[in-house]
TORPA-4810 file (N, C-alpha, C, O; in nm, 3 decimals):
<nodes>
NODE_1_-1.615_0.293_0.667_-1.514_0.252_0.574_-1.392_0.259_0.632_-1.374_0.326_0.734_M
NODE_2_-1.291_0.187_0.568_-1.163_0.192_0.634_-1.071_0.234_0.520_-1.084_0.191_0.405_C
NODE_3_-0.979_0.317_0.558_-0.870_0.388_0.444_-0.791_0.347_0.513_-0.796_0.328_0.635_L
NODE_4_-0.666_0.318_0.403_-0.519_0.301_0.462_-0.399_0.390_0.349_-0.404_0.410_0.228_A
NODE_5_-0.299_0.427_0.455_-0.193_0.506_0.393_-0.081_0.376_0.368_-0.039_0.305_0.459_T
NODE_6_-0.040_0.360_0.205_0.056_0.306_0.240_0.202_0.345_0.222_0.236_0.451_0.170_A
NODE_7_0.288_0.249_0.270_0.417_0.329_0.242_0.542_0.192_0.227_0.529_0.080_0.274_Y
NODE_8_0.664_0.246_0.144_0.704_0.118_0.146_0.841_0.105_0.245_0.920_0.192_0.281_K
NODE_9_0.838_0.007_0.264_0.978_-0.056_0.375_0.933_-0.012_0.552_0.959_-0.089_0.644_T
NODE_10_0.861_0.128_0.575_0.837_0.133_0.708_0.765_0.291_0.675_0.795_0.375_0.590_Q
NODE_11_0.678_0.291_0.761_0.587_0.428_0.780_0.673_0.494_0.813_0.731_0.485_0.921_A
NODE_12_0.708_0.611_0.681_0.762_0.781_0.736_0.706_0.815_0.593_0.689_0.737_0.500_A
NODE_13_0.680_0.966_0.598_0.643_1.038_0.539_0.729_1.029_0.413_0.670_1.012_0.305_E
NODE_14_0.872_1.038_0.417_0.933_0.984_0.323_0.920_0.895_0.217_0.958_0.926_0.104_E
NODE_15_0.865_0.776_0.245_0.833_0.658_0.194_0.671_0.615_0.187_0.613_0.510_0.213_N
NODE_16_0.625_0.744_0.140_0.445_0.750_0.124_0.435_0.678_-0.020_0.529_0.715_-0.090_L
NODE_17_0.361_0.598_-0.077_0.339_0.542_-0.181_0.173_0.599_-0.195_0.144_0.644_-0.306_L
NODE_18_0.084_0.598_-0.107_-0.057_0.657_-0.169_-0.115_0.685_-0.052_-0.080_0.623_0.049_M
NODE_19_-0.208_0.777_-0.048_-0.301_0.790_0.086_-0.435_0.736_0.030_-0.457_0.704_-0.087_R
NODE_20_-0.536_0.732_0.152_-0.668_0.681_0.114_-0.701_0.575_0.023_-0.794_0.571_-0.058_N
NODE_21_-0.582_0.462_0.054_-0.608_0.336_-0.018_-0.748_0.296_0.033_-0.797_0.317_0.144_V
NODE_22_-0.813_0.218_-0.102_-0.945_0.169_-0.037_-0.932_0.009_-0.067_-1.008_-0.065_-0.006_Q
NODE_23_-0.846_-0.041_-0.154_-0.830_-0.201_-0.225_-0.688_-0.204_-0.227_-0.611_-0.118_-0.269_R
NODE_24_-0.664_-0.321_-0.173_-0.491_-0.383_-0.226_-0.511_-0.525_-0.295_-0.576_-0.614_-0.239_I
NODE_25_-0.470_-0.537_-0.381_-0.448_-0.672_-0.463_-0.340_-0.700_-0.473_-0.254_-0.626_-0.520_E
NODE_26_-0.314_-0.855_-0.417_-0.181_-0.864_-0.467_-0.159_-1.003_-0.558_-0.183_-1.110_-0.500_C
NODE_27_-0.122_-1.007_-0.677_-0.085_-1.128_-0.754_0.049_-1.098_-0.816_0.099_-0.986_-0.807_H
NODE_28_0.111_-1.205_-0.883_0.196_-1.223_-0.951_0.325_-1.144_-0.947_0.383_-1.094_-1.044_D
NODE_29_0.361_-1.142_-0.822_0.476_-1.074_-0.728_0.447_-0.895_-0.761_0.531_-0.805_-0.770_G
NODE_30_0.336_-0.891_-0.769_0.305_-0.720_-0.771_0.179_-0.715_-0.672_0.097_-0.801_-0.637_Q
NODE_31_0.197_-0.579_-0.639_0.071_-0.529_-0.525_0.028_-0.415_-0.602_0.107_-0.333_-0.647_V
NODE_32_-0.101_-0.410_-0.619_-0.202_-0.309_-0.685_-0.292_-0.244_-0.565_-0.381_-0.304_-0.504_F
NODE_33_-0.253_-0.110_-0.545_-0.300_-0.012_-0.437_-0.366_0.049_-0.507_-0.313_0.099_-0.606_L
NODE_34_-0.555_0.075_-0.476_-0.592_0.176_-0.541_-0.681_0.257_-0.450_-0.743_0.197_-0.362_T
NODE_35_-0.693_0.392_-0.464_-0.749_0.519_-0.375_-0.880_0.533_-0.377_-0.928_0.461_-0.464_D
NODE_36_-0.978_0.607_-0.306_-1.069_0.628_-0.342_-1.150_0.679_-0.474_-1.270_0.669_-0.500_L
NODE_37_-1.013_0.754_-0.569_-1.045_0.816_-0.672_-1.017_0.710_-0.782_-1.000_0.745_-0.899_M
NODE_38_-1.012_0.576_-0.740_-0.971_0.483_-0.845_-0.843_0.521_-0.940_-0.835_0.503_-1.061_D
NODE_39_-0.762_0.568_-0.866_-0.607_0.584_-0.920_-0.530_0.456_-0.866_-0.540_0.423_-0.748_R
NODE_40_-0.465_0.398_-0.944_-0.374_0.294_-0.880_-0.244_0.291_-0.896_-0.183_0.329_-0.997_Q
NODE_41_-0.196_0.243_-0.795_0.036_0.248_-0.801_0.019_0.097_-0.819_-0.084_0.048_-0.774_V
NODE_42_0.091_0.033_-0.869_0.128_-0.085_-0.892_0.287_-0.098_-0.849_0.369_-0.020_-0.899_V
NODE_43_0.329_-0.204_-0.751_0.477_-0.191_-0.701_0.508_-0.342_-0.720_0.433_-0.435_-0.693_I
NODE_44_0.635_-0.349_-0.771_0.667_-0.494_-0.773_0.729_-0.513_-0.630_0.810_-0.441_-0.572_E
NODE_45_0.664_-0.640_-0.586_0.681_-0.654_-0.456_0.600_-0.755_-0.363_0.548_-0.862_-0.395_G
NODE_46_0.604_-0.704_-0.262_0.507_-0.818_-0.148_0.436_-0.690_-0.038_0.492_-0.586_-0.004_E
NODE_47_0.308_-0.734_0.000_0.291_-0.656_0.109_0.349_-0.763_0.241_0.372_-0.883_0.257_L
NODE_48_0.354_-0.629_0.324_0.488_-0.708_0.439_0.370_-0.707_0.561_0.358_-0.804_0.636_V
NODE_49_0.291_-0.594_0.570_0.196_-0.560_0.684_0.092_-0.463_0.670_0.122_-0.353_0.623_M
NODE_50_-0.044_-0.490_0.710_-0.133_-0.409_0.712_-0.259_-0.421_0.837_-0.350_-0.498_0.867_A
NODE_51_-0.203_-0.298_0.885_-0.231_-0.268_1.023_-0.395_-0.161_1.005_-0.400_-0.040_0.983_D
NODE_52_-0.495_-0.242_1.021_-0.643_-0.186_0.967_-0.676_-0.112_1.118_-0.777_-0.041_1.117_L
NODE_53_-0.606_-0.121_1.244_-0.647_-0.040_1.339_-0.581_0.077_1.309_-0.646_0.181_1.321_V
NODE_54_-0.470_0.083_1.272_-0.365_0.222_1.261_-0.396_0.270_1.123_-0.348_0.381_1.098_E
NODE_55_-0.470_0.207_1.016_-0.484_0.238_0.900_-0.343_0.260_0.808_-0.328_0.354_0.729_N
NODE_56_-0.259_0.172_0.829_-0.111_0.163_0.806_-0.066_0.048_0.703_-0.047_-0.062_0.754_V
NODE_57_-0.049_0.059_0.575_-0.004_-0.079_0.503_0.134_-0.038_0.453_0.161_0.076_0.416_V
NODE_58_0.221_-0.141_0.454_0.380_-0.166_0.437_0.396_-0.255_0.324_0.372_-0.375_0.334_I
NODE_59_0.435_-0.202_0.220_0.490_-0.298_0.110_0.647_-0.260_0.097_0.705_-0.154_0.116_V
NODE_60_0.711_-0.440_0.043_0.845_-0.431_0.007_0.864_-0.455_-0.119_0.828_-0.554_-0.184_R
NODE_61_0.926_-0.354_-0.156_0.971_-0.341_-0.303_1.083_-0.463_-0.326_1.177_-0.484_-0.250_E
NODE_62_1.053_-0.535_-0.440_1.177_-0.627_-0.496_1.248_-0.549_-0.570_1.205_-0.452_-0.632_R
NODE_63_1.395_-0.599_-0.564_1.488_-0.532_-0.629_1.623_-0.540_-0.597_1.706_-0.475_-0.661_G
</nodes>
């Protein structure tokens, strides 16, 4: 199983959005992050990068 940690703008602890992300969906200008416990975070913005080797996802907020 491949799990990721999602950050806004850059991979830094102060930019943490969610750990153990199992699913990422993008539509209508929103990024939906879902973790192992089926908790969901919705960000207005776009997916910038997903590094599945390092398990890092970067999201840019719109605004």
